[in-house]
Each structure stands twice: as C-alpha cells, then as structure tokens.
C-alpha positions in Angstrom: 0.0 0.0 0.0 1.4 3.3 -1.0 1.7 6.0 1.6 2.5 8.9 -0.8 1.0 12.1 0.2 -0.7 12.6 -3.1 -2.3 9.2 -3.1 -5.2 8.2 -0.9 -4.5 4.9 1.0 -7.2 2.3 0.4 -7.8 -1.2 1.9 -10.1 -4.0 1.0 -12.9 -5.2 3.4 -10.7 -7.9 5.0 -7.9 -5.5 5.6 -10.3 -3.0 7.0 -11.8 -5.6 9.4 -8.3 -6.5 10.6 -7.5 -2.9 11.2 -10.8 -2.3 13.1 -10.1 -5.4 15.2 -6.7 -3.9 16.0 -8.2 -0.6 17.2 -8.8 1.5 14.1 -12.0 3.7 14.1 -14.6 2.9 11.4 -16.3 6.0 10.2 -19.5 5.6 8.1 -20.2 8.8 6.1 -23.4 7.6 4.4 -26.8 9.3 4.7 -29.1 8.4 7.7 -31.4 6.2 5.7 -28.4 4.2 4.4 -27.0 3.9 7.9 -30.4 2.8 9.3 -30.8 0.1 6.7 -27.5 -1.5 7.7 -24.0 -0.8 8.8 -20.9 -2.5 10.1 -21.2 -3.5 13.8 -18.3 -1.3 15.0 -19.0 1.7 12.8 -19.5 5.3 13.9 -21.9 7.5 11.9 -21.3 11.0 10.7 -22.9 11.8 7.3 -20.5 13.4 4.8 -22.4 16.6 4.8 -21.9 17.0 8.6 -18.2 16.0 8.7 -16.8 19.5 8.4 -18.7 20.6 11.5 -18.1 17.4 13.5 -14.6 16.2 12.6 -13.4 17.2 16.1 -15.4 14.3 17.4 -13.0 11.9 15.7 -10.0 10.3 17.5 -6.7 11.8 16.6 -4.6 8.9 18.0 -5.7 6.1 15.7 -6.3 5.3 12.1 -9.7 6.2 10.8 -11.2 3.8 8.1 -13.7 5.8 6.1 -16.6 3.9 4.4 -19.7 4.8 2.3 -21.8 2.7 0.0 -19.3 2.4 -2.9 -16.2 4.2 -1.9 -16.5 7.6 -3.5 -17.9 9.7 -0.7 -15.6 8.0 1.8 -12.6 8.7 -0.4 -13.6 12.4 -0.2 -14.0 12.2 3.5 -10.6 10.5 4.0 -8.9 13.1 1.9 -10.5 15.9 3.7 -9.7 14.5 7.2 -6.1 14.0 6.2 -5.8 17.7 5.6 -6.5 18.4 9.2 -3.9 15.9 10.3 -5.9 12.7 10.9 -4.6 9.4 9.8 -7.2 8.0 7.3 -7.7 5.1 5.0 -10.6 4.6 2.5 -12.5 1.3 2.4 -12.3 0.4 -1.3 -15.7 -0.6 -2.6 -17.5 0.6 0.5 -20.3 -1.2 2.3 -21.2 -3.0 -0.9 -17.8 -4.7 -0.9 -18.0 -5.2 2.9 -21.3 -7.0 2.6 -20.1 -9.0 -0.5 -17.1 -10.2 1.5 -19.5 -11.8 4.0 -18.7 -9.4 6.8 -21.6 -8.5 9.1 -24.1 -5.8 8.5 -26.4 -4.9 11.3 -29.4 -2.5 11.8 -31.2 -1.4 14.9 -33.8 -4.2 14.4 -31.3 -6.9 13.8 -29.7 -8.0 10.5 -29.3 -5.2 8.1 -28.7 -4.7 4.4 -26.7 -2.2 2.3 -28.8 0.2 0.2 
C-alpha cells in the first residue's frame, strides 16, 4: 500500500476488518437512511455533509477507516480528514464490498442490508 501524500490509501474489506479489530476507528459517512438500513457493527456514523462541522469528534490517536456505499464519498472524507492531520484510509468498494465479502451488516432491528 502506497503512503505517498498525493495518493489516498485504500484497503479492501478484509484488511479493514483486521485494522478495526486492532483498534482502528470505522467512520461511516453515508446518509441516515443508508445507515439505518444496515452498517458494520463497529461503525460510527457522521454523514459526509456533517463532517466539516463534526470532525473534532473523531479520534486523533488512531487510524480512521472511512466507508460509504461504494467508496466515492468515503474517499472524499478520507482526503478531507487527512488535511486536518488525521490518519485516514478509504475502504475500497465501500459497504457493498464489505457485505459481498461476507462481513456482518447490522441494523437497529437486527440483521441489516446495504442500500
């Protein structure tokens, strides 16, 4: 994985799950309806549109794995957060790839799905 400053670091779902198990912070930047339909069990939710006002809520002492539905919004989030000094990685393929990899997706009422 390249760590060049002009290239956004990305991981696949299995690598992301391993990082999260090791203490990385999973940030889901999807819209509320997407989040409510289903999200990763350890995810924290801040919609992309709220991120500029709320990024101070994020930990500065660990890697932040950013995720959305397909990877585009989370790539923008990861890039923006890196400009304020946070260590970020984008989850390539987003929650669609996460779910396709057989990793868990939950909702408030039990098993979730990615929309």
